N, C-alpha and C positions, 0 to 999 in steps of 0.2 A: 275396309280397315277395321281390325278387331279392337274393341275398347279394352283398356287395361282395367282389370278387376281391382276395386279398392282393397287396400290391406285391412285385414281383420284387426281387432284390438290385440289379439294374441300376437299377431305378426309384428305389429307396431311396438309392443312391449319387448318382444324378442329382439328385434332389430336395435332398439335403444339400449338394452342391457348388453347385448353382444358387442356393440360398438364401444360402449363405455368401458368394458373389460379389455377389449383389444387396444384401445388408445390410452389405457392407464388411468382414466378418470375414476374407475373403481379399482382399488388397489388389491394386490394379492392377499388373500386371507381376510378381506373385509367382510364383515357381517352384512347380510342383505335383509332388510325388513320389507315384507310384502306390503304392509300398511303404508310405509313411507313411500315406496315405489309407486303404489297405486295412487296415492295423493299427488305425487309429483307429476304423474302422467295423466291424471284425471280419469282414471278407469277403475273398475272394481278389482277386487283381489283375484278373481277367477282367471282372467287372462294373464295376470302377472304370475300366478302359480303355474299355469300351463307353460309360460315362457321359461320359468326357472327349471321346470322338469326337462324341457328340451335342452337347455344349457347344461344340465347335469349329464345328459346323454353325450354332449359334445366335449365333456371334460372341463368345461369352463366354470362350473359351479358344483359344490358338494352340498348335499342335503342330508341332515341327520335328524332322526326323531327327537323331539323335545328341544333340539338346539337350533333348528332352522337351517337357512341357507347361508353360504358364504362363498366368496370368490376362491377359485382354486389356489393352491400354494405350490411352489416348487419343491421337489424332493429329488435327491440324486438318483434313486432307482428309476423314477419316472423319466428323468432327463435321458438316461441311458436307453430306455425303451422307445422314447420318441425319436431319438436320433437313429437307432437301429431301424425303426419303422421307415423313417424318411430315406435312409440309405437304400433300403431294399426296394421301396415302391418307386422312388424317383429314378433309380437306375433302370428298373423294368420299363417305366414309362418313356424314358429317354431312348431306349433301344427301339421301342415301337415307333416313337415319333420320328426318329431318324430314318427308319425303314419305310414309313408311310408318307411323311410330308416334311422332308429335310429343308427345303427352300422356305416353306411357310414358317416353320419353326425358327429358322435363322433370321428371317426378316423381322418377325415379331419380337424376338429376343433383342435384336439390335435396336429396334425402336424403343423398347422398354429401358434398355441400358442408357440410351441417349436421354430419355426423360428422367431417369434416376440421377444422372449427372447434373441435369438442370436443377432438380429439386435439392440436391445436395449442396450445390453452389448457392442456392437461395437460402439455405439453412432451414428448409421446410421438412422437418423430421417426419411429421405425420404423412406428408405426401410421398416422401422417400420410402417409408415403411410400407405404405399401400402398394407402391410399385414393386417392392421386394416380393410381396405376396403374389402379385400378378405375374412376375417373372417365373416363379415356380409353378403357378397354375398353367402357364403356357405349355409346359411339358405334357400335362395331361390332356389339354385341349387338342393337341396335335397327335397324341398317341392313338386316339380313336377307340378307346376301350372304356365303356361305361362302368365296368366293375372296378377298375383301377381308380377312375375319377371319383366314384362314390366313396371308396375307402379313404381316399385322401381328403375329400371334402368334409367327411365326418369330423376330422380333427384340425381342419385348416384354421378355425378360429383360435384354438389353443396355441398352435404354432405361431400365428400372427401376434397373439398376446405376449408370448415369450420374446418375440423380436422387439417389441416395444420396450421391455425391461432391459434387454441386452444393449439397446441403443444408448443407454446411459453410461455404459462402460467406456473407458478411454480408448480412442482410435477404432472402436468397433465398426462404425459406419464406413470409415475410410477403407479398412480391410475388407469389409463386406462388399463394397462397391468394386474393388479391384478383382475380387474373386468372381463376381457376376460378369464383369467385362471379359475376363479370361474364358469363362465358360461359353459366353456368346461367340467368341472367336473360334473356339474348338468346335462349336456346333456348325458354324459357317464352313469350317474345314472338313466337317463330317468325320472327325476323329473320335470314335467312341471310346477308345482306350484312354485318350487324353481327358475326355469328359468324365469318365469314371474316376480317374486320378484326381481331377480338380474337385469333383463333387465330394469325394471322400475327404479331401483336405478341408473343404468348406464346412462340411458337417462335423468333422472331428474338431475343428477350431470352435465351432458353435457349441459343441458338447462341452468343451472346457470353459467356454464363456458362460454357459448355463450354470455350471458348477460354481464359478466365481460369483455370478449374480446371486445364486442361492445363499452363498456364504455372507455376502453383503447384506442381503435382505434379512437373513436370520439374525445377523449382528445388530441391525437397526431395530429389530423387533424385541431384542433382549431388554429386560427391565433394568 
């Protein structure tokens, strides 16, 4: 039995910061102090700096000379690009997954939808959102293409962070759950045309919700 390698200070700092951005503990546009973070985690600035550089590559943090680091902010052009990216890559992954492991994908998606319903009823927003991310990851796990998976994984943190902010919008979670349940049924039926239609509607609604959330956040930030 192989022993699990202990996480490095960089990995610990990265995990802490990424999770804090995804769950909303660190707000969009919030300034990040290397000194403060290093003191909170009890580590030197070096692993914190390395973690911030990684988060910059993932799109979760922006770093400017003389200004330092801050959590990413929503912008309408970026919303459009993210949704275009998701539409293209998730459709491609779905086609591969249905051709290679349709039963495995259907079973796993139904399992996750059942868990999403349980967490939704409990009012466990964080648990529900984590399962939302898992649902979409399943497409890539069953597609069996490392390049598609790597492309999606690069931005999965940012997509998850945006979900957290959208969850604050009225009825968003209820609509989201209904869409996931319908997609899972279409996967069980092996109906790729229906999956494409549902996925398009799901992401298009998300696109509009992102824009609404951006307007709300910008208004809240106004002096």
